[in-house]
C-alpha positions as CSV (number, residue, x, y, z in Angstrom):
1,D,88.1,49.5,47.2
2,A,84.5,48.1,47.6
3,P,83.8,46.9,51.1
4,I,83.9,43.1,51.6
5,P,80.8,41.8,53.4
6,E,81.3,41.0,57.1
7,G,81.1,37.3,58.0
8,Q,79.7,36.1,61.3
9,N,83.2,35.5,62.7
10,E,84.2,39.1,61.6
11,Q,81.5,40.9,63.6
12,G,83.0,43.9,65.4
13,L,86.4,43.7,63.7
14,A,88.4,46.7,62.4
15,R,88.3,46.9,58.6
16,L,91.4,48.7,57.6
17,S,91.9,50.4,54.2
18,V,95.1,50.0,52.3
19,A,96.2,53.4,53.6
20,D,95.5,52.3,57.2
21,A,97.3,49.0,56.6
22,K,100.4,50.9,55.4
23,L,100.2,53.1,58.4
24,F,99.8,50.0,60.6
25,L,102.9,48.4,59.2
26,N,105.0,51.6,59.5
27,N,107.7,50.9,62.1
28,C,106.5,47.4,62.8
29,N,109.4,45.2,64.0
30,V,110.4,42.0,62.0
31,K,108.5,39.7,64.3
32,T,105.2,41.6,64.0
33,T,105.6,41.9,60.3
34,S,106.3,38.2,60.0
35,I,103.2,37.3,62.1
36,L,101.1,39.5,59.9
37,Q,102.5,38.0,56.7
38,E,101.7,34.5,58.0
39,I,98.2,35.5,59.0
40,V,97.6,37.1,55.5
41,K,99.0,34.0,53.9
42,R,96.3,32.1,55.7
43,D,93.6,34.5,54.5
44,G,93.1,35.9,58.0
45,D,91.9,32.6,59.4
46,F,94.4,30.9,61.6
47,M,95.2,29.0,64.8
48,A,97.4,30.6,67.4
49,S,99.5,27.3,67.5
50,Q,100.2,27.7,63.8
51,I,101.6,31.2,64.3
52,A,103.6,30.1,67.4
53,E,105.1,27.2,65.4
54,F,105.9,29.6,62.5
55,I,107.7,32.0,64.9
56,G,109.4,29.1,66.7
57,T,107.8,29.7,70.2
58,D,104.8,28.5,72.2
59,I,101.4,30.2,72.3
60,G,102.0,31.8,75.7
61,H,105.0,33.7,74.3
62,L,102.8,35.4,71.7
63,R,100.6,37.3,74.2
64,G,102.8,40.4,73.9
65,A,102.6,40.3,70.1
66,W,98.7,40.0,70.2
67,A,98.6,42.9,72.7
68,G,100.9,45.0,70.5
69,L,98.6,44.3,67.4
70,T,95.6,45.4,69.4
71,K,97.2,48.5,70.7
72,R,98.4,49.4,67.1
73,V,94.9,48.9,65.5
74,R,93.4,51.1,68.2
75,T,96.0,53.8,67.5
76,I,95.5,53.6,63.7
77,T,91.7,53.7,63.9
78,K,91.7,56.2,66.8
79,D,89.1,53.8,68.4
80,G,89.9,52.6,71.9
81,H,87.7,49.6,71.4
82,A,88.9,48.5,68.0
83,T,89.8,44.8,67.5
84,L,92.1,43.4,64.9
85,I,91.5,39.7,65.7
86,N,88.4,37.9,66.9
87,W,89.4,34.8,69.0
88,F,87.5,31.6,69.5
89,K,88.7,28.9,71.9
90,Q,89.1,25.5,70.2
91,G,90.3,22.8,72.7
92,D,93.7,23.9,74.0
93,D,94.2,26.3,71.0
94,W,92.8,29.6,69.8
95,H,91.3,30.2,66.4
96,G,91.9,33.8,65.2
97,V,90.0,35.6,62.5
98,I,90.8,39.0,60.9
99,A,88.3,40.9,58.7
100,A,88.6,40.0,55.0
101,Q,88.8,43.8,54.2
102,T,91.8,44.1,56.5
103,V,93.5,41.0,55.0
104,A,93.1,42.3,51.5
105,S,94.5,45.7,52.5
106,M,97.4,44.1,54.4
107,R,98.2,42.0,51.4
108,V,98.6,45.1,49.3
109,A,100.6,46.9,51.9
110,L,102.9,44.0,52.5
111,D,103.4,43.4,48.8
112,E,104.4,47.0,48.4
113,R,107.0,46.7,51.2
114,A,108.6,43.6,49.6
């Protein structure tokens, strides 16, 4: 479980272990789990519009999902300032990045649930 180096876009992001990722996924609803699976499939580097299209909605309707993911990572890490996703504005869209360590941990946790 060697730490993965932090890229510039990953600065300040929570880096979940496999145990944390499993805890994070515990009691997640189907929509949240689907969003995380799609983000992991994209190696934690995605556009909000891609996730919205995958879910079958528009970007604005995902605000609650993003807020829920933030609240959950803060609960899991016991850090009121923890961030799961760094966002970067690109035109009318948003580019999201999750720490490589968290992506790797989520991949393991999601695979074990399947």
